Structure formats: structure tokens, C-alpha cells
C-alpha positions as CSV (number, residue, x, y, z in Angstrom):
1,M,33.7,-17.6,-46.1
2,H,32.4,-14.3,-44.4
3,D,34.0,-13.5,-41.5
4,C,30.8,-13.7,-38.9
5,T,32.0,-11.6,-36.2
6,Q,30.0,-8.2,-37.1
7,I,26.5,-10.2,-36.8
8,F,27.7,-11.6,-33.5
9,E,28.4,-9.0,-32.1
10,T,25.7,-6.4,-33.5
11,I,22.8,-8.4,-33.7
12,G,19.9,-7.4,-30.8
13,L,19.8,-10.6,-28.9
14,G,22.3,-12.2,-26.5
15,L,24.7,-14.6,-27.9
16,V,26.6,-17.1,-25.5
17,V,28.8,-20.2,-26.3
18,L,29.8,-22.8,-24.2
19,D,32.8,-25.7,-24.0
20,R,31.6,-28.8,-22.4
21,D,33.1,-28.2,-18.8
22,L,30.5,-25.3,-19.3
23,N,33.0,-22.4,-19.8
24,V,32.5,-19.5,-21.7
25,I,33.6,-19.2,-25.2
26,G,31.7,-16.8,-27.1
27,W,29.8,-13.3,-25.0
28,N,28.6,-10.9,-27.4
29,R,28.2,-7.7,-26.9
30,W,24.0,-7.5,-26.5
31,M,25.0,-10.0,-23.4
32,E,28.1,-7.1,-22.3
33,I,26.2,-4.4,-22.0
34,H,22.8,-6.0,-20.3
35,S,25.0,-8.3,-17.8
36,G,27.5,-6.0,-17.0
37,I,29.7,-8.5,-17.7
38,K,33.1,-7.8,-19.7
39,T,33.9,-9.8,-22.5
40,D,37.1,-10.2,-21.8
41,E,36.4,-10.7,-17.8
42,I,34.2,-14.0,-18.4
43,M,35.8,-15.5,-21.2
44,G,37.5,-19.1,-21.0
45,K,35.7,-19.1,-17.6
46,P,32.7,-21.0,-15.6
47,L,29.3,-19.4,-16.7
48,C,28.3,-21.0,-13.2
49,Q,31.0,-18.9,-11.4
50,Y,29.1,-15.4,-12.4
51,Y,25.6,-17.2,-12.3
52,P,25.6,-20.2,-9.5
53,A,22.0,-20.5,-9.8
54,L,22.4,-22.5,-13.3
55,A,24.7,-25.1,-11.4
56,H,21.3,-26.4,-10.8
57,G,18.3,-27.1,-12.0
58,S,17.4,-27.4,-15.7
59,F,20.0,-25.7,-17.4
60,S,23.0,-28.0,-16.8
61,R,20.5,-30.8,-17.5
62,I,19.6,-29.1,-21.4
63,V,23.2,-28.6,-22.5
64,K,24.6,-32.0,-21.3
65,G,21.2,-32.9,-23.9
66,V,22.4,-30.9,-26.4
67,F,25.7,-32.1,-26.3
68,A,24.6,-35.9,-25.9
69,F,22.2,-35.7,-28.5
70,G,22.4,-32.5,-30.4
71,N,18.6,-31.4,-30.0
72,Y,17.2,-28.0,-29.6
73,A,15.8,-27.0,-26.5
74,T,14.5,-24.1,-25.0
75,Y,13.9,-22.0,-21.8
76,S,10.4,-20.5,-21.7
77,Q,9.7,-17.1,-20.7
78,K,6.1,-18.2,-20.1
79,L,7.4,-21.1,-17.2
80,H,11.2,-19.8,-16.4
81,K,10.7,-15.9,-16.5
82,F,14.6,-15.3,-17.0
83,L,17.7,-17.6,-17.7
84,F,20.0,-15.0,-16.5
85,P,19.4,-12.5,-14.1
86,M,19.4,-9.0,-15.5
87,P,17.8,-5.4,-15.1
88,N,15.2,-4.4,-16.7
89,P,16.2,-1.8,-19.6
90,H,12.8,-0.6,-20.0
91,A,10.6,1.8,-18.5
92,S,8.7,-1.2,-16.7
93,T,11.1,-1.9,-13.4
94,D,8.1,-0.9,-11.1
95,L,6.4,-4.1,-12.9
96,L,9.2,-6.2,-13.9
97,P,12.2,-5.7,-12.6
98,Q,14.2,-8.2,-14.0
99,M,13.9,-8.5,-17.8
100,Q,12.3,-11.4,-19.1
101,Q,13.5,-13.4,-21.3
102,H,13.1,-16.6,-24.3
103,C,16.4,-18.4,-24.4
104,S,17.2,-21.3,-27.0
105,F,19.6,-23.6,-27.0
106,G,21.6,-25.6,-30.0
107,P,24.9,-27.9,-31.0
108,I,27.8,-26.3,-33.0
109,R,30.0,-28.7,-34.7
110,N,33.0,-29.3,-36.4
111,E,33.7,-30.1,-40.0
112,Q,33.8,-34.0,-38.9
113,Q,29.6,-33.2,-37.4
114,E,31.2,-33.0,-34.0
115,I,29.5,-31.2,-31.1
116,T,32.1,-28.8,-29.7
117,A,30.0,-26.4,-28.2
118,V,26.4,-25.4,-27.6
119,F,25.1,-21.7,-28.1
120,I,22.3,-20.0,-26.2
121,T,20.4,-17.0,-27.4
122,V,18.7,-14.8,-25.2
123,Q,16.1,-12.7,-26.3
124,D,14.5,-9.8,-24.7
125,M,10.6,-10.6,-23.8
126,T,9.8,-8.2,-21.5
127,D,7.8,-5.4,-23.5
128,F,5.8,-8.2,-25.1
129,V,5.3,-9.7,-21.1
130,V,4.2,-5.9,-20.0
131,Y,1.5,-5.3,-23.3
132,E,0.3,-9.2,-22.3
133,R,-0.4,-8.0,-18.8
134,K,-2.2,-5.0,-19.8
135,L,-4.4,-6.8,-22.6
136,V,-4.9,-9.5,-19.1
137,E,-5.7,-6.4,-16.9
138,M,-8.1,-4.4,-19.9
139,A,-10.4,-7.2,-20.1
140,K,-10.9,-7.5,-16.4
141,V,-11.2,-3.8,-15.8
142,D,-14.5,-1.5,-16.7
143,S,-12.8,1.6,-18.8
144,L,-14.8,4.5,-17.4
145,T,-14.4,4.1,-13.9
146,G,-11.4,1.9,-13.7
147,V,-12.9,-0.6,-11.1
148,Y,-13.4,-4.7,-12.4
149,N,-16.2,-5.3,-14.9
150,R,-19.0,-7.6,-14.2
151,R,-17.5,-10.7,-16.1
152,Y,-14.3,-10.1,-13.7
153,L,-16.5,-9.7,-10.3
154,D,-18.8,-12.4,-11.1
155,S,-15.5,-14.9,-11.3
156,R,-14.3,-13.1,-8.3
157,L,-17.3,-14.3,-6.2
158,Q,-17.6,-17.1,-7.1
159,E,-14.0,-17.8,-6.0
160,E,-15.0,-16.4,-2.5
161,L,-18.3,-18.3,-2.2
162,E,-16.3,-21.2,-2.7
163,R,-13.2,-20.2,-0.4
164,S,-15.8,-19.4,2.1
165,R,-17.4,-22.6,2.1
166,R,-14.2,-24.7,2.6
167,H,-12.5,-22.3,5.0
168,G,-16.1,-21.4,7.2
169,N,-15.4,-17.5,6.7
170,R,-18.5,-15.3,6.7
171,L,-18.6,-13.4,3.9
172,S,-20.7,-10.2,2.6
173,V,-21.7,-8.5,-0.6
174,V,-23.2,-5.1,-1.1
175,I,-24.6,-3.9,-4.1
176,L,-25.5,0.3,-4.7
177,D,-27.3,2.1,-6.9
178,I,-26.7,6.1,-7.5
179,D,-30.1,7.9,-6.6
180,H,-32.0,9.3,-9.9
181,F,-28.9,8.8,-11.9
182,K,-31.2,9.1,-15.4
183,K,-31.7,12.8,-14.2
184,V,-27.7,13.8,-14.2
185,N,-27.6,12.5,-17.6
186,D,-31.0,14.3,-18.7
187,G,-30.0,17.5,-16.8
188,Y,-25.8,17.7,-17.2
189,G,-25.4,16.0,-19.8
190,H,-23.1,12.6,-20.0
191,L,-19.8,13.7,-19.9
192,C,-21.1,15.0,-16.0
193,G,-22.9,11.3,-15.6
194,D,-19.6,10.2,-16.5
195,L,-17.7,12.1,-14.0
196,V,-20.2,11.4,-11.2
197,L,-19.4,7.3,-12.2
198,R,-16.0,7.8,-11.8
199,G,-16.1,10.1,-8.6
200,V,-18.7,7.6,-6.8
201,A,-16.1,4.6,-8.0
202,E,-12.9,6.6,-6.3
203,Q,-14.6,7.1,-3.3
204,L,-15.6,3.6,-2.6
205,R,-11.9,2.4,-3.7
206,R,-11.0,4.5,-0.8
207,S,-13.6,3.3,1.6
208,L,-13.1,-0.8,1.1
209,R,-10.0,-2.1,2.6
210,T,-7.7,-3.8,0.7
211,P,-9.1,-7.6,0.6
212,D,-12.2,-6.3,-0.8
213,I,-13.3,-6.6,-4.5
214,L,-15.3,-4.0,-6.4
215,G,-17.0,-4.2,-9.6
216,R,-19.2,-1.9,-11.5
217,Y,-22.5,-4.1,-12.2
218,G,-23.8,-2.1,-15.1
219,G,-25.1,1.6,-16.0
220,E,-24.5,3.5,-12.3
221,E,-24.6,0.0,-10.1
222,F,-21.7,-0.9,-8.4
223,V,-20.9,-4.2,-6.0
224,A,-18.5,-4.7,-3.8
225,V,-17.4,-8.5,-2.3
226,L,-16.3,-8.2,1.3
227,P,-14.1,-11.4,2.6
228,E,-14.1,-12.2,6.1
229,T,-16.8,-9.8,7.0
230,P,-20.1,-10.5,9.1
231,L,-23.3,-8.8,7.9
232,S,-23.3,-5.7,10.9
233,H,-19.6,-4.9,9.5
234,A,-20.5,-4.8,5.8
235,R,-23.6,-2.7,6.8
236,T,-21.4,-0.4,8.9
237,L,-19.2,0.0,5.9
238,A,-22.2,0.4,3.7
239,E,-23.1,3.3,5.6
240,R,-20.0,5.2,5.5
241,C,-19.7,5.3,1.5
242,R,-23.3,6.4,1.9
243,E,-22.4,9.6,4.1
244,Q,-19.3,9.8,1.9
245,I,-21.0,9.9,-1.5
246,A,-23.9,11.9,-0.2
247,G,-21.4,14.3,1.1
248,S,-19.2,14.8,-2.3
249,A,-19.7,17.2,-4.9
250,Y,-18.7,16.5,-8.5
251,C,-18.0,20.1,-10.5
252,C,-19.8,19.4,-13.6
253,I,-20.1,22.3,-16.3
254,E,-18.1,24.4,-13.6
255,Q,-21.2,23.9,-10.8
256,P,-21.1,21.3,-7.9
257,L,-23.4,18.5,-8.7
258,S,-24.3,15.9,-5.3
259,V,-25.9,13.1,-5.3
260,T,-26.8,10.1,-3.3
261,A,-26.5,6.5,-3.4
262,S,-28.9,3.3,-1.8
263,F,-27.6,0.1,-0.6
264,G,-28.6,-3.2,-0.3
265,V,-26.8,-5.5,1.7
266,T,-26.8,-9.4,2.4
267,E,-24.4,-12.5,4.0
268,Q,-23.6,-16.0,2.2
269,Q,-25.9,-18.2,3.1
270,P,-25.0,-22.4,3.3
271,G,-25.5,-23.2,0.1
272,D,-25.6,-19.8,-1.8
273,T,-25.1,-19.3,-5.6
274,L,-23.5,-16.6,-6.8
275,E,-27.4,-15.5,-8.4
276,Q,-29.2,-16.0,-4.8
277,I,-26.5,-14.1,-3.0
278,I,-26.7,-10.9,-6.1
279,K,-30.5,-11.4,-5.8
280,R,-30.5,-11.1,-2.2
281,A,-28.5,-8.2,-2.3
282,D,-30.7,-6.6,-5.1
283,D,-33.5,-7.2,-3.2
284,A,-32.4,-4.7,-0.3
285,L,-31.3,-2.8,-2.6
286,Y,-34.9,-2.1,-4.1
287,L,-36.4,-2.2,-0.8
288,A,-33.9,0.8,0.4
289,K,-35.1,2.7,-2.7
290,Q,-38.8,2.1,-1.9
291,Q,-38.0,3.8,1.6
292,G,-37.0,6.9,0.0
293,R,-33.5,6.1,-1.3
294,N,-30.4,7.4,0.0
295,Q,-30.1,4.2,2.6
296,V,-28.8,1.3,3.6
297,C,-30.9,-2.0,4.2
298,C,-30.1,-5.6,4.5
299,S,-31.0,-8.8,3.5
300,P,-29.7,-10.8,6.5
301,A,-28.9,-14.8,6.5
302,D,-31.6,-15.5,9.8
303,G,-34.7,-12.7,9.1
304,S,-33.3,-10.6,11.8
305,D,-31.9,-7.2,11.0
306,C,-28.2,-6.1,10.6
307,H,-27.2,-5.2,14.2
308,E,-25.5,-8.5,16.0
């Protein structure tokens, strides 16, 4: 029979072996490195002495089930995040301080096929989780400006409409369009146009509050969803954004370029659908453009002006 000690100590997984009293009778080098607990320190001692949280919940139930029925089980990263609290060994500690793990449980039998121990494998899933989160983030963010894309913005607006109806909170929507943006692309080139779009997005992001939701709705058009915000406050915010955009200069081909933007503002009405509230904001934007651009117009719920 081959000696499996070398495999046990060098494999790129955590390996733990427990007896029926949940004492540690196997603790490989991977576990020693990532847990900070030396093998000769933990061997023969109860695992729960080092990880007290395992004494409660599903862990002991899973181990007892393996001893009783000889079945295999898993501790899913999707459901549990990790079994053994260990520091994240990768560069993603700001996102995930703890190592994310997938753990498997199985029986160890003697020559008489009696279950004498349970093994646990611990697989580091942190990089996979980070990559998965990045894919999710990419699916909802506009790659050029870094703000949300239209599809995600629509889903968030729908959520806010429903939340506003449930709790009776006020909700406003601001839609804006960069004035004469085609002239920027035609006169300075699309790279300059992209720079302007990123600059405007950054101006808007700095002006909005943490709960506000900003997205690029298409082309040179942006939408901001403002939870718990009445129309008058939304107009004030839009006016401040308009002034900041008009007062900024973007360096295109080593020369400053200024742009302006027109804004349409509306507040949620009872029974509003996503399409209805966007259309009212868009109608107000069209009015702002008709009246000379670089201004804020409202489509108020009660037909009055924006001031309260």
C-alpha cells in the first residue's frame, strides 16, 4: 500500500479528519497555513474548542448524519459563505474579508466497513466569488460612463415605484440630455464625445445623494431616480447639476470644451407605471429643449409649477 501522507500534506485543499467525538485526528498543512492553527496544537482536541460556532447549527447535524448513514454532504458557499472563519488570502480583502469556501463531508471506513471517522475537504472559492460578482456588476453598469445601464436602471425604478406605493413615500425622476451633443462628436471626434459623457456622469454622481440611482439611458441621456424626494427638492437638485455641468470644462485635443444640459423633472403619481413616469419626465425635458435648452422644466403631479 502506498503512503498517502505526501498527498495529504501537499494537496491544494484543506483536509480535516474527525472522530466520533468531533476530535481532530487529521489536519493538513493547507489548514495549518490558512487557519494559523498548528497541527500539533489542534490534534486530538475538539474542533469546536477552536471554532465554537460549529457547536450550533447545521455542522454537527451534518457530521452526525455522515457517521449514522455513511452519506456524503456539502457545505455550500452559496448558502453558508464559509465553514471555517479564515482570512481572505487574496487581494480582494476589501470586498471579502473572509475566505469563501466550499466544503465536502464524507465517511472513512475501516477494513470491516465500519465508519470510524469523517473527512472534510475545504476548497477556497474566494476568487470564483469575486469573479462572479464582477460579472454581475458588469451586467448592470454602462462600460463607458461607469453608471448603471438602462436595463438595470429600469429594474431599480420599478422597485422604487413599488416601495413608494407601499410606504407612501414621495419619489421623483430627473431625465437630462446633453445639449447639441452631435456637434461635439462631429466637431471634436467621438473620443472627445466619450470624454464629455464620462465627465458629465462624474459631475452627476458627485451631486447626487447616496440613496439616489443614476443611469445612462441611451446616447447622451441620463436618468436619476430620487427616492423619498418631492418635486421641489428634485428641481433644486436638477438646477444644481445643470449649473455644475455648464460651469465645467472638459479638455479635448488640448483645449477646453464646455457643454450644457437640459433637464426634465417629474414626481410619481398614484398608479404610475414605469413607462408613465419616464414619459412625463421626458415630456418635461422636451419642453426644456423647446424653450432654449440649458434649463430645468417640470411635469408636476398636480399641474402646478415645481415650487412648494
